[in-house]
PDB file of N, H, CA, C and O in Angstrom:
ATOM      1  N   UNK A   1      -0.167 -31.634-332.254  1.00  0.00           N
ATOM      2  CA  UNK A   1       0.050 -30.266-332.690  1.00  0.00           C
ATOM      3  C   UNK A   1       1.385 -30.171-333.419  1.00  0.00           C
ATOM      4  O   UNK A   1       1.435 -30.425-334.623  1.00  0.00           O
ATOM      5  N   UNK A   2       2.445 -29.821-332.745  1.00  0.00           N
ATOM      6  H   UNK A   2       2.405 -29.614-331.768  1.00  0.00           H
ATOM      7  CA  UNK A   2       3.753 -29.684-333.372  1.00  0.00           C
ATOM      8  C   UNK A   2       4.591 -30.889-332.977  1.00  0.00           C
ATOM      9  O   UNK A   2       4.799 -31.135-331.788  1.00  0.00           O
ATOM     10  N   UNK A   3       5.073 -31.640-333.954  1.00  0.00           N
ATOM     11  H   UNK A   3       4.904 -31.440-334.920  1.00  0.00           H
ATOM     12  CA  UNK A   3       5.902 -32.805-333.672  1.00  0.00           C
ATOM     13  C   UNK A   3       7.365 -32.418-333.662  1.00  0.00           C
ATOM     14  O   UNK A   3       7.858 -31.772-334.586  1.00  0.00           O
ATOM     15  N   UNK A   4       8.052 -32.819-332.609  1.00  0.00           N
ATOM     16  H   UNK A   4       7.651 -33.343-331.858  1.00  0.00           H
ATOM     17  CA  UNK A   4       9.503 -32.651-332.504  1.00  0.00           C
ATOM     18  C   UNK A   4       9.980 -31.206-332.594  1.00  0.00           C
ATOM     19  O   UNK A   4      11.127 -30.959-332.966  1.00  0.00           O
ATOM     20  N   UNK A   5       9.132 -30.264-332.264  1.00  0.00           N
ATOM     21  H   UNK A   5       8.200 -30.464-331.961  1.00  0.00           H
ATOM     22  CA  UNK A   5       9.534 -28.861-332.258  1.00  0.00           C
ATOM     23  C   UNK A   5       9.196 -28.273-330.896  1.00  0.00           C
ATOM     24  O   UNK A   5       8.086 -28.448-330.394  1.00  0.00           O
ATOM     25  N   UNK A   6      10.135 -27.592-330.318  1.00  0.00           N
ATOM     26  H   UNK A   6      11.036 -27.450-330.727  1.00  0.00           H
ATOM     27  CA  UNK A   6       9.870 -26.953-329.044  1.00  0.00           C
ATOM     28  C   UNK A   6       9.181 -25.621-329.296  1.00  0.00           C
ATOM     29  O   UNK A   6       9.644 -24.804-330.091  1.00  0.00           O
ATOM     30  N   UNK A   7       8.079 -25.422-328.611  1.00  0.00           N
ATOM     31  H   UNK A   7       7.703 -26.086-327.964  1.00  0.00           H
ATOM     32  CA  UNK A   7       7.355 -24.164-328.736  1.00  0.00           C
ATOM     33  C   UNK A   7       7.968 -23.143-327.789  1.00  0.00           C
ATOM     34  O   UNK A   7       8.306 -23.479-326.654  1.00  0.00           O
ATOM     35  N   UNK A   8       8.116 -21.905-328.239  1.00  0.00           N
ATOM     36  H   UNK A   8       7.842 -21.632-329.161  1.00  0.00           H
ATOM     37  CA  UNK A   8       8.591 -20.858-327.325  1.00  0.00           C
ATOM     38  C   UNK A   8       7.633 -20.738-326.143  1.00  0.00           C
ATOM     39  O   UNK A   8       6.416 -20.758-326.326  1.00  0.00           O
ATOM     40  N   UNK A   9       8.170 -20.616-324.946  1.00  0.00           N
ATOM     41  H   UNK A   9       9.158 -20.600-324.798  1.00  0.00           H
ATOM     42  CA  UNK A   9       7.347 -20.587-323.742  1.00  0.00           C
ATOM     43  C   UNK A   9       6.354 -19.423-323.749  1.00  0.00           C
ATOM     44  O   UNK A   9       5.208 -19.584-323.330  1.00  0.00           O
ATOM     45  N   UNK A  10       6.783 -18.266-324.218  1.00  0.00           N
ATOM     46  H   UNK A  10       7.714 -18.135-324.558  1.00  0.00           H
ATOM     47  CA  UNK A  10       5.877 -17.119-324.283  1.00  0.00           C
ATOM     48  C   UNK A  10       4.713 -17.363-325.228  1.00  0.00           C
ATOM     49  O   UNK A  10       3.587 -16.942-324.962  1.00  0.00           O
ATOM     50  N   UNK A  11       4.988 -18.040-326.328  1.00  0.00           N
ATOM     51  H   UNK A  11       5.903 -18.382-326.544  1.00  0.00           H
ATOM     52  CA  UNK A  11       3.956 -18.380-327.300  1.00  0.00           C
ATOM     53  C   UNK A  11       2.954 -19.340-326.660  1.00  0.00           C
ATOM     54  O   UNK A  11       1.743 -19.159-326.789  1.00  0.00           O
ATOM     55  N   UNK A  12       3.458 -20.347-325.979  1.00  0.00           N
ATOM     56  H   UNK A  12       4.442 -20.493-325.875  1.00  0.00           H
ATOM     57  CA  UNK A  12       2.600 -21.318-325.307  1.00  0.00           C
ATOM     58  C   UNK A  12       1.728 -20.648-324.258  1.00  0.00           C
ATOM     59  O   UNK A  12       0.537 -20.939-324.150  1.00  0.00           O
ATOM     60  N   UNK A  13       2.323 -19.754-323.490  1.00  0.00           N
ATOM     61  H   UNK A  13       3.291 -19.517-323.578  1.00  0.00           H
ATOM     62  CA  UNK A  13       1.570 -19.065-322.440  1.00  0.00           C
ATOM     63  C   UNK A  13       0.474 -18.190-323.030  1.00  0.00           C
ATOM     64  O   UNK A  13      -0.635 -18.144-322.498  1.00  0.00           O
ATOM     65  N   UNK A  14       0.771 -17.507-324.107  1.00  0.00           N
ATOM     66  H   UNK A  14       1.672 -17.544-324.539  1.00  0.00           H
ATOM     67  CA  UNK A  14      -0.249 -16.662-324.736  1.00  0.00           C
ATOM     68  C   UNK A  14      -1.351 -17.501-325.359  1.00  0.00           C
ATOM     69  O   UNK A  14      -2.523 -17.135-325.273  1.00  0.00           O
ATOM     70  N   UNK A  15      -1.003 -18.619-325.985  1.00  0.00           N
ATOM     71  H   UNK A  15      -0.051 -18.917-326.055  1.00  0.00           H
ATOM     72  CA  UNK A  15      -2.038 -19.494-326.533  1.00  0.00           C
ATOM     73  C   UNK A  15      -2.961 -19.989-325.429  1.00  0.00           C
ATOM     74  O   UNK A  15      -4.169 -20.109-325.632  1.00  0.00           O
ATOM     75  N   UNK A  16      -2.395 -20.274-324.265  1.00  0.00           N
ATOM     76  H   UNK A  16      -1.414 -20.177-324.100  1.00  0.00           H
ATOM     77  CA  UNK A  16      -3.204 -20.740-323.135  1.00  0.00           C
ATOM     78  C   UNK A  16      -4.211 -19.679-322.699  1.00  0.00           C
ATOM     79  O   UNK A  16      -5.278 -20.011-322.182  1.00  0.00           O
ATOM     80  N   UNK A  17      -3.882 -18.417-322.904  1.00  0.00           N
ATOM     81  H   UNK A  17      -3.015 -18.147-323.324  1.00  0.00           H
ATOM     82  CA  UNK A  17      -4.769 -17.319-322.536  1.00  0.00           C
ATOM     83  C   UNK A  17      -5.820 -17.034-323.610  1.00  0.00           C
ATOM     84  O   UNK A  17      -6.781 -16.305-323.363  1.00  0.00           O
ATOM     85  N   UNK A  18      -5.638 -17.601-324.784  1.00  0.00           N
ATOM     86  H   UNK A  18      -4.857 -18.193-324.984  1.00  0.00           H
ATOM     87  CA  UNK A  18      -6.537 -17.333-325.916  1.00  0.00           C
ATOM     88  C   UNK A  18      -6.983 -18.672-326.513  1.00  0.00           C
ATOM     89  O   UNK A  18      -6.470 -19.100-327.547  1.00  0.00           O
ATOM     90  N   UNK A  19      -7.929 -19.319-325.861  1.00  0.00           N
ATOM     91  H   UNK A  19      -8.346 -18.972-325.021  1.00  0.00           H
ATOM     92  CA  UNK A  19      -8.342 -20.663-326.283  1.00  0.00           C
ATOM     93  C   UNK A  19      -8.923 -20.680-327.697  1.00  0.00           C
ATOM     94  O   UNK A  19      -8.785 -21.678-328.404  1.00  0.00           O
ATOM     95  N   UNK A  20      -9.563 -19.606-328.114  1.00  0.00           N
ATOM     96  H   UNK A  20      -9.675 -18.795-327.539  1.00  0.00           H
ATOM     97  CA  UNK A  20     -10.101 -19.543-329.474  1.00  0.00           C
ATOM     98  C   UNK A  20      -8.973 -19.588-330.503  1.00  0.00           C
ATOM     99  O   UNK A  20      -9.083 -20.274-331.519  1.00  0.00           O
ATOM    100  N   UNK A  21      -7.898 -18.863-330.242  1.00  0.00           N
ATOM    101  H   UNK A  21      -7.809 -18.305-329.416  1.00  0.00           H
ATOM    102  CA  UNK A  21      -6.746 -18.857-331.138  1.00  0.00           C
ATOM    103  C   UNK A  21      -6.057 -20.224-331.099  1.00  0.00           C
ATOM    104  O   UNK A  21      -5.645 -20.743-332.137  1.00  0.00           O
ATOM    105  N   UNK A  22      -5.934 -20.799-329.915  1.00  0.00           N
ATOM    106  H   UNK A  22      -6.269 -20.377-329.072  1.00  0.00           H
ATOM    107  CA  UNK A  22      -5.323 -22.120-329.772  1.00  0.00           C
ATOM    108  C   UNK A  22      -6.077 -23.156-330.596  1.00  0.00           C
ATOM    109  O   UNK A  22      -5.461 -23.976-331.277  1.00  0.00           O
ATOM    110  N   UNK A  23      -7.392 -23.126-330.539  1.00  0.00           N
ATOM    111  H   UNK A  23      -7.893 -22.460-329.985  1.00  0.00           H
ATOM    112  CA  UNK A  23      -8.191 -24.084-331.307  1.00  0.00           C
ATOM    113  C   UNK A  23      -7.990 -23.914-332.805  1.00  0.00           C
ATOM    114  O   UNK A  23      -7.877 -24.902-333.531  1.00  0.00           O
ATOM    115  N   UNK A  24      -7.946 -22.687-333.269  1.00  0.00           N
ATOM    116  H   UNK A  24      -8.038 -21.884-332.679  1.00  0.00           H
ATOM    117  CA  UNK A  24      -7.711 -22.449-334.702  1.00  0.00           C
ATOM    118  C   UNK A  24      -6.310 -22.883-335.105  1.00  0.00           C
ATOM    119  O   UNK A  24      -6.115 -23.478-336.164  1.00  0.00           O
ATOM    120  N   UNK A  25      -5.335 -22.581-334.253  1.00  0.00           N
ATOM    121  H   UNK A  25      -5.492 -22.097-333.393  1.00  0.00           H
ATOM    122  CA  UNK A  25      -3.955 -22.971-334.516  1.00  0.00           C
ATOM    123  C   UNK A  25      -3.838 -24.493-334.613  1.00  0.00           C
ATOM    124  O   UNK A  25      -3.161 -25.004-335.506  1.00  0.00           O
ATOM    125  N   UNK A  26      -4.483 -25.210-333.717  1.00  0.00           N
ATOM    126  H   UNK A  26      -5.033 -24.795-332.993  1.00  0.00           H
ATOM    127  CA  UNK A  26      -4.407 -26.672-333.682  1.00  0.00           C
ATOM    128  C   UNK A  26      -4.991 -27.308-334.938  1.00  0.00           C
ATOM    129  O   UNK A  26      -4.598 -28.413-335.311  1.00  0.00           O
ATOM    130  N   UNK A  27      -5.917 -26.625-335.589  1.00  0.00           N
ATOM    131  H   UNK A  27      -6.236 -25.727-335.286  1.00  0.00           H
ATOM    132  CA  UNK A  27      -6.558 -27.165-336.788  1.00  0.00           C
ATOM    133  C   UNK A  27      -5.787 -26.876-338.073  1.00  0.00           C
ATOM    134  O   UNK A  27      -6.128 -27.393-339.137  1.00  0.00           O
ATOM    135  N   UNK A  28      -4.749 -26.050-337.973  1.00  0.00           N
ATOM    136  H   UNK A  28      -4.472 -25.630-337.109  1.00  0.00           H
ATOM    137  CA  UNK A  28      -3.967 -25.707-339.164  1.00  0.00           C
ATOM    138  C   UNK A  28      -3.117 -26.892-339.623  1.00  0.00           C
ATOM    139  O   UNK A  28      -2.752 -27.751-338.820  1.00  0.00           O
ATOM    140  N   UNK A  29      -2.808 -26.930-340.916  1.00  0.00           N
ATOM    141  H   UNK A  29      -3.105 -26.232-341.568  1.00  0.00           H
ATOM    142  CA  UNK A  29      -1.857 -27.944-341.396  1.00  0.00           C
ATOM    143  C   UNK A  29      -0.486 -27.735-340.749  1.00  0.00           C
ATOM    144  O   UNK A  29      -0.138 -26.624-340.351  1.00  0.00           O
ATOM    145  N   UNK A  30       0.274 -28.807-340.653  1.00  0.00           N
ATOM    146  H   UNK A  30      -0.010 -29.710-340.977  1.00  0.00           H
ATOM    147  CA  UNK A  30       1.583 -28.773-339.998  1.00  0.00           C
ATOM    148  C   UNK A  30       2.493 -27.684-340.563  1.00  0.00           C
ATOM    149  O   UNK A  30       3.203 -27.026-339.803  1.00  0.00           O
ATOM    150  N   UNK A  31       2.486 -27.486-341.860  1.00  0.00           N
ATOM    151  H   UNK A  31       1.909 -28.020-342.477  1.00  0.00           H
ATOM    152  CA  UNK A  31       3.371 -26.482-342.456  1.00  0.00           C
ATOM    153  C   UNK A  31       3.016 -25.075-341.992  1.00  0.00           C
ATOM    154  O   UNK A  31       3.904 -24.257-341.751  1.00  0.00           O
ATOM    155  N   UNK A  32       1.723 -24.791-341.866  1.00  0.00           N
ATOM    156  H   UNK A  32       1.002 -25.455-342.062  1.00  0.00           H
ATOM    157  CA  UNK A  32       1.301 -23.470-341.395  1.00  0.00           C
ATOM    158  C   UNK A  32       1.614 -23.294-339.916  1.00  0.00           C
ATOM    159  O   UNK A  32       2.016 -22.210-339.491  1.00  0.00           O
ATOM    160  N   UNK A  33       1.435 -24.349-339.131  1.00  0.00           N
ATOM    161  H   UNK A  33       1.109 -25.229-339.476  1.00  0.00           H
ATOM    162  CA  UNK A  33       1.797 -24.283-337.713  1.00  0.00           C
ATOM    163  C   UNK A  33       3.289 -23.988-337.574  1.00  0.00           C
ATOM    164  O   UNK A  33       3.690 -23.148-336.768  1.00  0.00           O
ATOM    165  N   UNK A  34       4.096 -24.676-338.356  1.00  0.00           N
ATOM    166  H   UNK A  34       3.770 -25.358-339.011  1.00  0.00           H
ATOM    167  CA  UNK A  34       5.546 -24.467-338.292  1.00  0.00           C
ATOM    168  C   UNK A  34       5.919 -23.033-338.631  1.00  0.00           C
ATOM    169  O   UNK A  34       6.790 -22.449-337.985  1.00  0.00           O
ATOM    170  N   UNK A  35       5.272 -22.463-339.632  1.00  0.00           N
ATOM    171  H   UNK A  35       4.564 -22.937-340.156  1.00  0.00           H
ATOM    172  CA  UNK A  35       5.556 -21.082-340.022  1.00  0.00           C
ATOM    173  C   UNK A  35       5.221 -20.120-338.888  1.00  0.00           C
ATOM    174  O   UNK A  35       5.971 -19.181-338.623  1.00  0.00           O
ATOM    175  N   UNK A  36       4.100 -20.356-338.225  1.00  0.00           N
ATOM    176  H   UNK A  36       3.491 -21.119-338.441  1.00  0.00           H
ATOM    177  CA  UNK A  36       3.700 -19.494-337.107  1.00  0.00           C
ATOM    178  C   UNK A  36       4.683 -19.632-335.956  1.00  0.00           C
ATOM    179  O   UNK A  36       5.082 -18.633-335.358  1.00  0.00           O
ATOM    180  N   UNK A  37       5.076 -20.860-335.639  1.00  0.00           N
ATOM    181  H   UNK A  37       4.752 -21.672-336.124  1.00  0.00           H
ATOM    182  CA  UNK A  37       6.034 -21.092-334.552  1.00  0.00           C
ATOM    183  C   UNK A  37       7.369 -20.437-334.875  1.00  0.00           C
ATOM    184  O   UNK A  37       7.993 -19.832-334.003  1.00  0.00           O
ATOM    185  N   UNK A  38       7.806 -20.552-336.110  1.00  0.00           N
ATOM    186  H   UNK A  38       7.299 -21.043-336.818  1.00  0.00           H
ATOM    187  CA  UNK A  38       9.069 -19.908-336.501  1.00  0.00           C
ATOM    188  C   UNK A  38       8.985 -18.402-336.327  1.00  0.00           C
ATOM    189  O   UNK A  38       9.957 -17.774-335.907  1.00  0.00           O
ATOM    190  N   UNK A  39       7.845 -17.815-336.641  1.00  0.00           N
ATOM    191  H   UNK A  39       7.055 -18.325-336.982  1.00  0.00           H
ATOM    192  CA  UNK A  39       7.655 -16.381-336.422  1.00  0.00           C
ATOM    193  C   UNK A  39       7.694 -16.039-334.948  1.00  0.00           C
ATOM    194  O   UNK A  39       8.259 -15.017-334.559  1.00  0.00           O
ATOM    195  N   UNK A  40       7.096 -16.886-334.124  1.00  0.00           N
ATOM    196  H   UNK A  40       6.637 -17.717-334.440  1.00  0.00           H
ATOM    197  CA  UNK A  40       7.077 -16.655-332.679  1.00  0.00           C
ATOM    198  C   UNK A  40       8.479 -16.718-332.082  1.00  0.00           C
ATOM    199  O   UNK A  40       8.775 -16.028-331.107  1.00  0.00           O
ATOM    200  N   UNK A  41       9.330 -17.534-332.662  1.00  0.00           N
ATOM    201  H   UNK A  41       9.090 -18.095-333.454  1.00  0.00           H
ATOM    202  CA  UNK A  41      10.703 -17.670-332.151  1.00  0.00           C
ATOM    203  C   UNK A  41      11.513 -16.388-332.332  1.00  0.00           C
ATOM    204  O   UNK A  41      12.542 -16.215-331.678  1.00  0.00           O
ATOM    205  N   UNK A  42      11.071 -15.503-333.196  1.00  0.00           N
ATOM    206  H   UNK A  42      10.236 -15.644-333.727  1.00  0.00           H
ATOM    207  CA  UNK A  42      11.776 -14.248-333.448  1.00  0.00           C
ATOM    208  C   UNK A  42      11.355 -13.132-332.492  1.00  0.00           C
ATOM    209  O   UNK A  42      12.002 -12.086-332.438  1.00  0.00           O
ATOM    210  N   UNK A  43      10.297 -13.345-331.754  1.00  0.00           N
ATOM    211  H   UNK A  43       9.772 -14.195-331.798  1.00  0.00           H
ATOM    212  CA  UNK A  43       9.742 -12.307-330.885  1.00  0.00           C
ATOM    213  C   UNK A  43      10.487 -12.286-329.559  1.00  0.00           C
ATOM    214  O   UNK A  43      10.758 -13.329-328.964  1.00  0.00           O
ATOM    215  N   UNK A  44      10.815 -11.078-329.108  1.00  0.00           N
ATOM    216  H   UNK A  44      10.595 -10.231-329.591  1.00  0.00           H
ATOM    217  CA  UNK A  44      11.662 -10.922-327.926  1.00  0.00           C
ATOM    218  C   UNK A  44      10.948 -10.383-326.692  1.00  0.00           C
ATOM    219  O   UNK A  44      11.476 -10.507-325.587  1.00  0.00           O
ATOM    220  N   UNK A  45       9.770  -9.791-326.842  1.00  0.00           N
ATOM    221  H   UNK A  45       9.340  -9.690-327.739  1.00  0.00           H
ATOM    222  CA  UNK A  45       9.116  -9.220-325.658  1.00  0.00           C
ATOM    223  C   UNK A  45       7.734  -9.833-325.448  1.00  0.00           C
ATOM    224  O   UNK A  45       7.118 -10.369-326.370  1.00  0.00           O
ATOM    225  N   UNK A  46       7.276  -9.735-324.217  1.00  0.00           N
ATOM    226  H   UNK A  46       7.776  -9.300-323.469  1.00  0.00           H
ATOM    227  CA  UNK A  46       5.972 -10.269-323.849  1.00  0.00           C
ATOM    228  C   UNK A  46       4.843  -9.558-324.588  1.00  0.00           C
ATOM    229  O   UNK A  46       3.906 -10.201-325.062  1.00  0.00           O
ATOM    230  N   UNK A  47       4.932  -8.238-324.686  1.00  0.00           N
ATOM    231  H   UNK A  47       5.693  -7.716-324.301  1.00  0.00           H
ATOM    232  CA  UNK A  47       3.894  -7.474-325.388  1.00  0.00           C
ATOM    233  C   UNK A  47       3.838  -7.824-326.865  1.00  0.00           C
ATOM    234  O   UNK A  47       2.756  -7.958-327.436  1.00  0.00           O
ATOM    235  N   UNK A  48       4.996  -7.971-327.480  1.00  0.00           N
ATOM    236  H   UNK A  48       5.875  -7.862-327.016  1.00  0.00           H
ATOM    237  CA  UNK A  48       5.029  -8.361-328.897  1.00  0.00           C
ATOM    238  C   UNK A  48       4.390  -9.732-329.085  1.00  0.00           C
ATOM    239  O   UNK A  48       3.646  -9.951-330.041  1.00  0.00           O
ATOM    240  N   UNK A  49       4.684 -10.653-328.168  1.00  0.00           N
ATOM    241  H   UNK A  49       5.289 -10.475-327.392  1.00  0.00           H
ATOM    242  CA  UNK A  49       4.123 -12.004-328.278  1.00  0.00           C
ATOM    243  C   UNK A  49       2.614 -11.969-328.116  1.00  0.00           C
ATOM    244  O   UNK A  49       1.895 -12.659-328.839  1.00  0.00           O
ATOM    245  N   UNK A  50       2.131 -11.175-327.180  1.00  0.00           N
ATOM    246  H   UNK A  50       2.715 -10.614-326.593  1.00  0.00           H
ATOM    247  CA  UNK A  50       0.682 -11.053-326.990  1.00  0.00           C
ATOM    248  C   UNK A  50       0.041 -10.542-328.282  1.00  0.00           C
ATOM    249  O   UNK A  50      -0.963 -11.089-328.739  1.00  0.00           O
ATOM    250  N   UNK A  51       0.617  -9.504-328.862  1.00  0.00           N
ATOM    251  H   UNK A  51       1.432  -9.060-328.490  1.00  0.00           H
ATOM    252  CA  UNK A  51       0.087  -8.956-330.110  1.00  0.00           C
ATOM    253  C   UNK A  51       0.154  -9.984-331.242  1.00  0.00           C
ATOM    254  O   UNK A  51      -0.772 -10.096-332.045  1.00  0.00           O
ATOM    255  N   UNK A  52       1.248 -10.724-331.296  1.00  0.00           N
ATOM    256  H   UNK A  52       2.000 -10.634-330.644  1.00  0.00           H
ATOM    257  CA  UNK A  52       1.430 -11.750-332.334  1.00  0.00           C
ATOM    258  C   UNK A  52       0.302 -12.781-332.251  1.00  0.00           C
ATOM    259  O   UNK A  52      -0.337 -13.092-333.257  1.00  0.00           O
ATOM    260  N   UNK A  53       0.062 -13.305-331.052  1.00  0.00           N
ATOM    261  H   UNK A  53       0.580 -13.052-330.235  1.00  0.00           H
ATOM    262  CA  UNK A  53      -0.960 -14.334-330.869  1.00  0.00           C
ATOM    263  C   UNK A  53      -2.355 -13.760-331.122  1.00  0.00           C
ATOM    264  O   UNK A  53      -3.171 -14.386-331.799  1.00  0.00           O
ATOM    265  N   UNK A  54      -2.625 -12.593-330.590  1.00  0.00           N
ATOM    266  H   UNK A  54      -1.962 -12.084-330.040  1.00  0.00           H
ATOM    267  CA  UNK A  54      -3.951 -11.998-330.765  1.00  0.00           C
ATOM    268  C   UNK A  54      -4.272 -11.665-332.212  1.00  0.00           C
ATOM    269  O   UNK A  54      -5.441 -11.601-332.591  1.00  0.00           O
ATOM    270  N   UNK A  55      -3.244 -11.454-333.022  1.00  0.00           N
ATOM    271  H   UNK A  55      -2.294 -11.507-332.714  1.00  0.00           H
ATOM    272  CA  UNK A  55      -3.454 -11.048-334.419  1.00  0.00           C
ATOM    273  C   UNK A  55      -3.082 -12.127-335.433  1.00  0.00           C
ATOM    274  O   UNK A  55      -2.995 -11.836-336.626  1.00  0.00           O
ATOM    275  N   UNK A  56      -2.864 -13.346-334.995  1.00  0.00           N
ATOM    276  H   UNK A  56      -2.934 -13.582-334.026  1.00  0.00           H
ATOM    277  CA  UNK A  56      -2.450 -14.424-335.910  1.00  0.00           C
ATOM    278  C   UNK A  56      -3.440 -14.668-337.033  1.00  0.00           C
ATOM    279  O   UNK A  56      -3.034 -15.031-338.137  1.00  0.00           O
ATOM    280  N   UNK A  57      -4.718 -14.478-336.783  1.00  0.00           N
ATOM    281  H   UNK A  57      -5.047 -14.182-335.886  1.00  0.00           H
ATOM    282  CA  UNK A  57      -5.729 -14.821-337.773  1.00  0.00           C
ATOM    283  C   UNK A  57      -6.481 -13.604-338.290  1.00  0.00           C
ATOM    284  O   UNK A  57      -7.618 -13.723-338.746  1.00  0.00           O
ATOM    285  N   UNK A  58      -5.859 -12.446-338.221  1.00  0.00           N
ATOM    286  H   UNK A  58      -4.935 -12.350-337.850  1.00  0.00           H
ATOM    287  CA  UNK A  58      -6.522 -11.234-338.722  1.00  0.00           C
ATOM    288  C   UNK A  58      -5.878 -10.756-339.984  1.00  0.00           C
ATOM    289  O   UNK A  58      -6.301  -9.748-340.549  1.00  0.00           O
TER     290      UNK A  58
END
């Protein structure tokens, strides 16, 4: 998935709750994964992270 990059814990936890989103995320090219992870690093609350993950592909 992501090489040499630490995933935000909240992002990881939300992906674990949304296996469909996790599968789509895993199939993305590395550059797109990195962009999504960088966006997740800016999120400060649990609710925002949930919304971020649930709406990543909409």
